[in-house]
N, C-alpha and C positions, 0 to 999 in steps of 0.2 A: 618244333619238338622233334626231335630224334627219335628213331625206332629204337625198342627193346631189342636189344641184342644179350642173349643169354651168356655169352662168351665173355661179356664185359662184367670186371669185377664190381663195379658202380651198378650197374642195372641188376647184378646178384644182391646186391648189399640193400638196392632198393627192392626189389621183391621180399625179402627177409624183413626189412622192417616195416612195410605195406600189410604183411601178414599179422603182425605185431601190433603194429598201430588199429588195426581193424578189431583183433581182437579183443585189446586193452582200452578202445575207445580213444587214441591217442592219434594226434595227426602226424604222420610221416614224415614230413621237414622237421617237425620237433626231434622225432629220435636220431634223424640222420646228423643235425646238426654240429657244428663243429666246437661248441663254445661247451664252458661248463654248464647245464642247464638242472632245471629242478630233478631230485632223486627220482620221481617215476619214471622221467625220460632217460635218465642215465642207466635203471635197470631195465628199461624197455630196448635200450640198445646193446645191454649185455645180451638178453635173449635174443635179440636181431642178429648180434655176432654169431651167439650157439649157434641159432640154425642154419645160418653160412658154412658153419663150421661142418656141423655134423649132417644138417639134413641135405645141403646142397652140394656136400663133398668138397668144398672148397679148402686149399691149403691155408694155414695161419698166416703165410705172409701176404696171400691173395684177400682173405678176410680184412686184416689191416688196412690194405691198400684199397678196397673196396669203401671202407667205412673213414679213410682218411685218418689212420688213426698208426701207433707205432705196432711192430707186432707183439712186444711184452704186455702190451695195453690189450689186445686180442687175447691175448692167451691167458690173461687174469682173467677176464671177461668169461671165458668157458668154463675157467676151474670154479667161478664164483656159481655159473647154472649149474655144473656138476654136483657140485655142493647141494643145490637147491632139490634137486632131482632125488635126494635119499627120502624127501616125503612123498609117499605115494600118489597124492593127491596131484602135486606138481608133476610128477613123474609122467600120470595121464596125461595133464593139459599139456604139457610140450611135447608129448609126442603127436597130440592133436594137431598143433601146430605144424608139427617137424612135416605131417600127411597130406598138409596143406588145407585143413579143414578148422580155418580160424571161426568161423560160427559154432563150430562143437567145442571149441575150447572158450568162445566169449561168455564172459560172466562166471567161468568155471570158481570152484573151490583154490583151485592151483594160481588163481589169480590175486586172490584174497593171499595167501600163504607169501606170497614174496613180497606183496606191497605192505604186510603186517610184520613181517621178521626182518630185521635185518640182521647183519651178520654177527653181532654180539648177542644176539636174542635166541642162537641155535642152541638145538640140544647135544651137548657132547656124548661121546663114547667112551666106555669104559677105560680104554688105551689112550685117549686124547686126555683125560680128568687125571689118570696115573701120571703122564706125562709132566704135566703141569704143578702137579704137586711135588713132583719128585725134584723139579727145576726151583724148590721154594716158592710156588705160588697157594693161595688158600682160596676156601670154601667158604662163601658168606650165605646165610640162608636169606633170599628173596621172593616172600612167599610162600606157596607151594612148592618152591623149587630153591635151588641152589645156584646162585653166582658164584663163578667161577673165574679169579685173576691170577695173572703172572706172577706179580709179586705181593707183598703184604700191606703195600700202601693202596689199602680201596679205592684212593681217589683216581685212580688210574683207568684207565677203559679195561670193562670184563671182557673175556676173552669168550663167554657162551654159558648156557644153563644146564645145569646137571637136575637131574630127576629122582625123586626122594628115593625111589627103590634102588637107585644106581650108589647113593650115598652109604645107604644099609649096607649094600653088599662090600660097600669100601671099609665100612666099621666091624662088618663081620669078619672081614679077611685080616685086621690085625693083629 
């Protein structure tokens, strides 16, 4: 077995994946695998890529090389995690990981957040809702929230969710 070299991209990627794996109770090799794996491993890989980029200061090209991915894939992963950081619980959780404290992040509320909320289940902001509606999209009641679709064909995938108070603000602005 080779010695750890902090200048090697693969070793830095392994370090980020090991932190995430420990915090989430996942195997590091499953996070680093090159194939399309279970969604939980994919999201963990996204978090590890983000940690390598933001926490370890690697360039996007080096992150991509370290994880054996394309630069656009690494960039997309970092953008997704940045979107999740809008939630305060997840933000604290990822900060703990970036500081190298996986024990503090283990089992935190942020972990449940990213596992339970897919991209299509995120709460949208007023600006995003206005863009969707202006582009011909619709809002459909979905329990105590509203689902936003880019087209009037509601069989297509939804873009996100809209809180009731935001819908009331939109109606009052008419």
